[in-house]
C-alpha positions as CSV (number, residue, x, y, z in Angstrom):
1,S,0.0,0.0,0.0
2,A,1.0,3.6,-0.5
3,Y,2.9,5.6,2.2
4,P,0.6,8.1,3.9
5,G,2.9,11.2,4.1
6,G,3.6,12.9,7.3
7,M,3.9,9.8,9.5
8,P,6.0,10.3,12.6
9,A,9.5,8.8,12.3
10,G,9.1,6.6,15.3
11,R,5.9,4.9,13.9
12,V,7.6,4.4,10.5
13,A,10.6,2.8,12.3
14,E,8.3,0.4,14.2
15,M,6.7,-0.7,10.9
16,V,10.0,-1.1,9.1
17,S,11.5,-3.1,12.0
18,A,8.5,-5.5,12.0
19,L,8.7,-5.9,8.2
20,K,12.5,-6.5,8.2
21,A,11.9,-9.7,10.2
22,H,10.3,-11.1,7.0
23,G,12.7,-9.9,4.3
24,R,16.1,-8.3,3.6
25,A,14.9,-4.8,2.7
26,V,11.8,-2.6,3.0
27,F,10.8,-0.5,0.0
28,V,8.0,2.1,0.2
29,A,5.7,2.9,-2.8
30,G,3.8,6.1,-3.3
31,Q,4.0,9.8,-4.0
32,I,6.7,10.7,-1.5
33,G,7.5,14.3,-0.8
34,P,11.0,15.5,-0.2
35,A,10.3,16.0,3.6
36,D,9.3,12.3,3.9
37,T,12.5,10.9,2.3
38,G,14.6,11.8,5.3
39,V,12.0,10.2,7.7
40,L,12.0,7.0,5.7
41,A,15.7,6.8,5.4
42,A,16.1,7.4,9.2
43,A,13.6,4.6,9.8
44,G,15.7,2.1,7.9
45,V,13.8,2.0,4.6
46,A,16.0,0.8,1.7
47,G,14.2,2.5,-1.2
48,I,11.3,4.4,-2.5
49,G,9.4,4.3,-5.8
50,I,6.1,4.2,-7.6
51,Y,4.0,1.7,-9.7
52,L,3.3,3.4,-13.0
53,S,-0.2,3.4,-14.5
54,P,-0.5,3.2,-18.3
55,A,-1.4,6.9,-18.4
56,Q,1.6,7.8,-16.3
57,Q,3.9,5.8,-18.6
58,R,2.4,7.5,-21.7
59,D,3.0,11.0,-20.2
60,L,6.3,10.2,-18.4
61,Q,9.1,12.7,-19.0
62,G,12.7,12.0,-18.1
63,G,12.7,15.0,-15.8
64,E,10.0,13.5,-13.6
65,A,11.8,10.2,-13.3
66,H,15.0,12.0,-12.6
67,R,13.4,14.0,-9.7
68,L,12.4,10.8,-7.9
69,V,15.8,9.2,-8.5
70,T,17.6,12.3,-7.2
71,S,15.3,12.7,-4.2
72,A,16.0,9.0,-3.3
73,A,19.7,9.4,-3.8
74,R,19.9,12.5,-1.6
75,A,18.5,10.5,1.2
76,R,20.7,7.5,0.4
77,L,17.8,5.4,-0.7
78,R,17.4,3.3,-3.8
79,S,14.7,4.1,-6.4
80,F,12.3,1.8,-8.2
81,F,9.6,1.9,-10.8
82,G,7.0,-0.8,-11.2
83,N,4.5,-1.9,-13.9
84,V,6.8,-0.7,-16.7
85,R,5.1,-2.0,-19.9
86,T,7.2,-0.5,-22.8
87,A,10.8,-0.5,-23.8
88,D,10.7,3.2,-24.3
89,T,9.5,3.8,-20.7
90,A,12.2,1.4,-19.4
91,R,14.9,3.3,-21.4
92,T,13.6,6.6,-20.0
93,L,13.8,5.3,-16.5
94,A,17.3,3.7,-17.0
95,D,18.5,7.0,-18.4
96,A,17.2,8.8,-15.4
97,G,19.2,6.5,-13.2
98,A,16.5,4.2,-11.7
99,D,18.0,1.5,-9.5
100,F,15.2,-1.1,-10.1
101,I,12.7,-1.3,-13.0
102,Q,10.0,-4.0,-12.9
103,G,7.3,-4.9,-15.4
104,A,6.4,-6.6,-18.7
105,A,9.0,-4.6,-20.5
106,I,11.7,-6.3,-18.5
107,G,10.4,-9.9,-18.3
108,K,7.5,-12.1,-17.3
109,P,6.9,-12.8,-13.6
110,Q,8.7,-15.8,-12.1
111,P,7.4,-18.2,-9.4
112,M,8.7,-17.7,-5.9
113,P,11.6,-20.1,-5.1
114,E,10.7,-22.7,-2.4
115,N,13.5,-22.3,0.1
């Protein structure tokens, strides 16, 4: 689910701590403002990003992607973009410096390993 901006750092840290017990890293999705990136980084979040709708992909400009990537990098967070459906969108995101790109343009979903 999306991050509800303005959460107190202590509450975010509690949730991140609980989630880290079930995985290696916690990533937060949603429209994240510059003030929130510092809170998320201090709470132990590994990265931030968004899942792109088809309309967002159609209208995506390199500058918009670069702003999210830069905002994440300033807070020492990784950046991700999900639901990428076209090679052009993937190229735009890669050129902007995105750390992770997920979607049909990259490859089909794989089953979860059983370990």
